[in-house]
PLY file of the C-alpha trace (Angstrom):
ply
format ascii 1.0
element vertex 175
property float x
property float y
property float z
element edge 174
property int vertex1
property int vertex2
end_header
-118.49 113.58 -22.60
-121.01 114.34 -25.85
-124.29 114.17 -24.46
-127.07 113.22 -26.88
-129.81 115.02 -27.86
-133.34 113.55 -27.61
-136.96 114.76 -26.60
-137.60 113.91 -23.15
-140.96 113.67 -21.45
-139.74 115.54 -18.15
-142.19 114.38 -15.75
-141.57 110.30 -16.58
-137.74 111.30 -16.46
-138.63 112.66 -12.53
-140.88 109.56 -11.82
-138.20 107.33 -12.53
-135.48 108.95 -10.60
-138.10 108.63 -7.97
-138.38 105.08 -8.34
-134.58 104.65 -8.46
-133.85 106.31 -5.05
-136.83 105.16 -3.59
-135.91 101.42 -5.06
-132.59 101.55 -2.72
-134.47 102.98 0.28
-134.71 99.86 3.16
-137.25 101.90 5.01
-139.32 104.42 3.79
-138.48 108.49 4.81
-140.44 111.67 4.14
-142.40 112.51 1.27
-141.83 113.22 -2.15
-143.55 115.09 -4.41
-142.92 116.32 -7.96
-144.94 119.04 -10.34
-144.20 119.77 -13.75
-145.38 122.85 -14.99
-147.94 121.77 -18.36
-147.08 123.97 -20.61
-143.32 123.19 -20.51
-143.82 119.90 -23.35
-140.91 118.30 -23.93
-137.30 118.98 -22.99
-134.57 118.03 -25.34
-131.44 116.82 -23.69
-129.66 113.46 -22.23
-132.06 111.66 -20.37
-129.85 109.33 -18.94
-127.33 111.81 -17.65
-130.15 114.33 -15.78
-131.53 111.10 -14.59
-128.11 110.61 -12.82
-128.50 114.36 -11.81
-131.63 113.81 -10.42
-130.87 110.74 -8.33
-128.09 112.25 -6.80
-130.32 114.77 -5.76
-132.90 113.14 -4.61
-131.13 110.69 -2.51
-129.09 113.78 -0.97
-132.57 115.50 0.10
-133.87 112.76 1.27
-130.73 111.78 3.10
-130.97 115.44 4.66
-134.96 114.60 6.31
-136.36 112.93 8.75
-139.60 110.61 8.46
-141.71 113.30 8.75
-140.08 115.49 6.17
-140.34 116.50 2.95
-138.94 116.80 -0.34
-140.33 118.62 -3.52
-139.54 118.46 -7.19
-140.59 120.65 -9.62
-139.76 121.84 -13.18
-141.37 125.15 -14.55
-140.34 126.86 -18.32
-138.14 129.81 -18.15
-137.62 131.74 -21.51
-135.70 129.08 -23.37
-134.50 127.23 -20.33
-136.07 124.41 -17.93
-135.35 124.95 -14.42
-135.57 122.05 -11.69
-135.57 122.33 -8.40
-134.98 120.15 -5.67
-136.14 121.54 -2.26
-135.71 119.26 1.03
-137.39 119.99 5.04
-133.55 119.25 6.07
-131.48 120.37 8.48
-129.89 122.50 5.98
-125.79 123.19 5.11
-123.60 125.45 7.25
-122.12 128.42 4.82
-118.34 126.69 5.32
-119.89 123.76 3.87
-121.72 125.62 0.91
-118.45 126.90 -0.25
-117.38 123.91 -0.80
-120.13 120.61 -1.49
-119.40 120.48 -5.06
-115.78 119.94 -4.71
-114.99 115.91 -5.78
-114.42 114.16 -2.46
-115.92 116.61 -0.18
-118.73 115.47 2.18
-120.71 116.39 5.43
-121.88 112.71 6.16
-120.56 110.73 8.51
-117.68 108.28 7.78
-118.80 105.57 5.83
-122.15 107.06 4.45
-120.83 109.02 1.15
-118.10 109.62 -1.15
-118.32 113.08 -1.65
-118.62 112.40 -5.46
-122.50 112.83 -5.96
-122.49 117.16 -6.20
-119.32 116.89 -8.06
-120.38 114.67 -10.56
-124.05 116.85 -10.63
-121.99 119.83 -11.35
-120.05 118.20 -14.34
-123.44 116.23 -15.87
-125.29 119.64 -15.47
-122.28 121.81 -17.70
-122.08 118.62 -20.00
-125.96 119.73 -20.56
-125.13 123.01 -21.14
-126.45 124.53 -17.79
-125.72 125.51 -14.54
-126.50 123.79 -10.80
-126.57 126.47 -7.71
-127.97 125.68 -4.15
-129.64 127.81 -1.50
-129.83 126.71 1.67
-129.46 128.12 5.25
-129.31 125.69 8.64
-132.13 124.50 10.38
-134.68 125.55 6.99
-133.33 123.14 4.46
-131.98 123.59 1.11
-133.08 123.85 -2.56
-131.10 122.75 -5.46
-131.57 124.35 -8.81
-130.52 123.08 -12.01
-131.19 125.14 -15.25
-131.25 123.76 -18.79
-131.49 124.63 -22.26
-134.77 123.66 -23.34
-134.03 122.62 -26.86
-130.74 120.84 -25.24
-126.94 122.19 -25.43
-125.06 123.29 -28.49
-123.82 120.85 -30.43
-119.53 120.79 -29.46
-120.32 123.14 -26.72
-119.06 120.65 -23.98
-115.39 120.03 -24.90
-112.71 119.28 -22.05
-111.82 123.21 -21.83
-115.52 123.94 -20.93
-116.11 124.96 -16.86
-119.00 124.71 -14.85
-120.98 127.70 -14.06
-121.65 127.44 -10.21
-123.49 129.92 -8.27
-124.24 129.39 -4.14
-126.54 131.62 -1.96
-126.04 131.49 1.31
-128.97 133.43 2.51
-132.59 134.32 1.68
-135.94 132.92 1.10
-136.02 129.28 -0.65
0 1
1 2
2 3
3 4
4 5
5 6
6 7
7 8
8 9
9 10
10 11
11 12
12 13
13 14
14 15
15 16
16 17
17 18
18 19
19 20
20 21
21 22
22 23
23 24
24 25
25 26
26 27
27 28
28 29
29 30
30 31
31 32
32 33
33 34
34 35
35 36
36 37
37 38
38 39
39 40
40 41
41 42
42 43
43 44
44 45
45 46
46 47
47 48
48 49
49 50
50 51
51 52
52 53
53 54
54 55
55 56
56 57
57 58
58 59
59 60
60 61
61 62
62 63
63 64
64 65
65 66
66 67
67 68
68 69
69 70
70 71
71 72
72 73
73 74
74 75
75 76
76 77
77 78
78 79
79 80
80 81
81 82
82 83
83 84
84 85
85 86
86 87
87 88
88 89
89 90
90 91
91 92
92 93
93 94
94 95
95 96
96 97
97 98
98 99
99 100
100 101
101 102
102 103
103 104
104 105
105 106
106 107
107 108
108 109
109 110
110 111
111 112
112 113
113 114
114 115
115 116
116 117
117 118
118 119
119 120
120 121
121 122
122 123
123 124
124 125
125 126
126 127
127 128
128 129
129 130
130 131
131 132
132 133
133 134
134 135
135 136
136 137
137 138
138 139
139 140
140 141
141 142
142 143
143 144
144 145
145 146
146 147
147 148
148 149
149 150
150 151
151 152
152 153
153 154
154 155
155 156
156 157
157 158
158 159
159 160
160 161
161 162
162 163
163 164
164 165
165 166
166 167
167 168
168 169
169 170
170 171
171 172
172 173
173 174
């Protein structure tokens, strides 16, 4: 997978991802808010791949919360990177599940509710964009997923089939 490199307006991309998820939602669930650091400026990335990552993360966050729950999406500049977070006030993820949630076909959802491919796809797409994905969660306290991407896009040719995605999982601490 060789991603395209084009200037992308992150506020609009976040809005589109929320619209896609809400469009498939039969009944409104939870409150979704997003905040992009105004100093961030355009991001050089493959908008289609990043949109898919965000759609998966937002859909999972909405699945984890009840009607009174909250999902917050934020994007900030950090050195030469952009850090995108998707946080929810849901039920959190058990430590045993945290170790496996990025594995293909691993799901914590009830039978017929998920394929276990969403987070595995997020991991692969994030790696293709030259970034990392991680999660911090505690049962009963919600979860936060972190997607860190280079602001100027992945270096050309950096996403060969031998490139392994970098993954970090934190099981405790504050959100």
